[in-house]
C-alpha positions, 0 to 999 in steps of 0.5 A: 482563532488557533488556526488564525494564529498558526496562518499568522505565524507561517506567513511571518516566518516565511517572510522572515519576521520575528515571529517567536516560532522556532525554524529549523534548518536542515543542511548540507543535503541534496534536496529534490525540489519540483524545479532542481536540487537544492542544499538545504531546506527549513521548516517552522514549528507548525511543520511547513516549509518556509524556504529551500536553497543553499546552505549559505542562504538560509543559514544567513536568512536564519540566523537564529535557526536551530541547525541540523546536519543532513550529512549529505543525504539525499532528500526526497519528498516523503514517499507515501504507499498509495495501497497497503494494509497497516493492521494486516502488516503488524498482524503478520509480523506476529504470525508465520511468515512464509514468504520466500519458501521454496517448498511445502517442506520449507512451510512445514519446518517454519510452522514447526518452529512457530508452533513451539512458542505458542500454546498447544491449542492455539491456531497456527496462522501465517500468511505468504506461500506461493505455489508459483515459486515450488517446484510442483506449481500447484495448490498445496494439500491439507494432507500435507499440513495433516501430517504434521498437525493433524489436531491443531487447526492451521490456517494459511493465507496466500501471498496475495491474500485471495487464497488460503491453505488449511489442514482438516482440523481447521475445514471441520469447523467451517460454517458448512459442509465443504463436499458436493460441487457447491460453490459460494458466490464469488469464491471456489472451494478447490476439489477432487472428486467432490472433496476439499483439497483444503485450498479456499479462493476468495470468497470461500475463505470466508467459511472459516471466518466465524472459527479462526480466532480474532484479535483482540484490542490490546492485539492490534495495538501491539500490531499497529506499533510493529507496523509503524516502526516499519514503515518508518524505518523504510522511509514511509512518511504516509500510507493509503490503507486499503480497507479499515473498518468502523472498530479500527478507525475507532482504534487508530483515533485513539491512537491519534488522540493519544499523540502516538500516530507517527505517520499518515494514514488516509483510510479507506472504509472496508466496503458497504459496511459500519465504516461507509454508513458512518461516512455517509451519515457523518460526512468524511472523516478528518482527525484535528492532527492531520495524520487521519483521514477516512474519505474513501471506500475499498471495494473488490471486483474480482480476486487475484492472478496468482490463484486465478481469481482475477476476473478475465475476458477469457480462458486462462491459458493454463486452466481452460474453462476457468475465467476466474471470479467476480467477488461481488456480483454487478448489480451489488457492485453498481449499488454500492458505487452509487451509494458512494457517490451520493454521500460524496466518498471516493471510490477505490475498487480492486480489479486485476483482470482485464474483465474486472477492469471493464466492469469496474470502467462500465459501472464508474460510467455509467454512476458518474453520468455527466460527472465523469469529468469532475474531480471525484479522483475515483481509483482502480487499484492494480489495474494489473491486466488491462485491455489495451483499448481500456486504457484511455478510458481512465483519463476520459473518467478521471480515474487514478491507476494505483498500481504497485511496481513490484507485483510486476517484478514478483508475478514475470516469471509466471504471469505469461503461462496465466494469460497468453502472450496477446494479453501481455500488451495490457500488463502492468502497463505502467508507461501506456497509462502515462502515456494516456495521461492517467495519473499514477499512485504508486504502493506496494499492497503490503503485505503482499509485497515487501513494505521498502518503496525503494523496491518498488522504485527499482522494479518501476525503472528496471522491470527485473529482480534484485538479480538484474534478470531479465537483463533487458527487464521484463516487458522493458517498454512499460518501464518508468524513468526515476523521476516519474516513479518518485512522483508516483510515490510522492505527489501521485500519491498525495493527489490520489488523497486530495493533498497535493495542495499540502504534500507531494514535493518540497515546496514553500508552504507545504509539509515538512514530510522527507525521505532521507537516503543515505545516497543520491538515487539519481546519481547511482546506478538503478541496481543500488537503489533497493540497497540504499539505506534510509537514515531518516523519516520526517513527518510535520517536521519530526524526525520520527526515524533515523538521527541527525547531527545537531549543530545547535546548543539545543534541538526543539521538542518538535526536531526531536530525534525519536528514533526507538 
């Protein structure tokens, strides 16, 4: 009955009827619709768009509406990050941020400053170091940390989350003796003369998992709150959360039940565990409030390029004899993919190297069989280094390439050294995928990269760093147009979440999810895009970040300013 009443109210409002629902009109804007730009957009109190047009026409059409002044802001469809880690972002805001460090000494400086704020026996945990940004461009060693912290455990994840640097105090707490030549399946312990250096890659990181301090529910709540605030301030109306445990989904459900989830989260189960089992047993999950969903599973086939864990078909150009890691054995990977298919769960697999991508494609094709042409919307996350011959297979198998533009601009200083010039043909190849008719869903992989989708738009259209280098862009033939990039962060992300009929563009009947920017990115030079202020974030017609001038005596509760 509630759904019927909502439908009737929406239809009446769309027809200009006299339903009791309140209409809100955002005026004096530059609204980007699928067809053309407009000046105003109107929505009802169910959070549905009911009209798009000129300011004068919408004021006349809805004479009793609440009016908001956009101040000539650009209104884009709500931007969505199609691959991020929400809890990881929040926790990273509480730990030591090592991004941008240019040497081990800078890492130690940040650690000392953070250590002064903690109890003396607390672990020092951080993330963000990247040896590729240091003069020596080599993995660090435990001894560098031991000198400053001989007794206190230190555990620092590399920027990609696929390697960790630990001191001797932490290594002593590993689940087994790390000496010798033994290596864990799907991982690598960096050694010199049989002794661990202090760097653990991919599955080797699990050796410290039991010793690491675990965040409790209270800390997770605090981390989620910080993450939400950061995401909204950057103009994001939603995130595809790549790897969520059953317990963390339960916490998100509690947050949503309390009406405290301010943006949309499309959660993916964290591998073959309790969350996937629950989807298989209970069916795909969707919260009644419309902002939390789980119908996908996130799997891994290989590691990352920066830590030389991405699985390549030939040796790393700068590390002969090393072809990376398969973090999931092929037979086990096939078993999990088949399980997900049987349960009707969307599969999304991390694949960065060309060998990893090939294995994923082969497995998907085998498991899907005759169903490969159906509407399964399986995904390949990252798809960074792909054999050019494999790109058309994405379209043949009806797959989605979930890619992160800022990975290209972060990796471009050293990517050719890793894989050589020939393999660059399929590296971060957004244009090749687009020309092959492969749907793109774009994101950032935060906290690996910074949250802002504007940085992603800039990287996609320029393939340059923020200083404008290289002048013509790195591998410039793979650039996207701004319209294509915005599409990847909006309707492309919506399609990847089976939600393109509900979200992803500004059109009558769709959800009123908007990202408001002070300047129109379509009317400015690309170099200004990443510096454009976000002036508002709207979800379900609610202004969840920012301020808008009210041209009415009273603003309804659902459109009230909720900025912090």
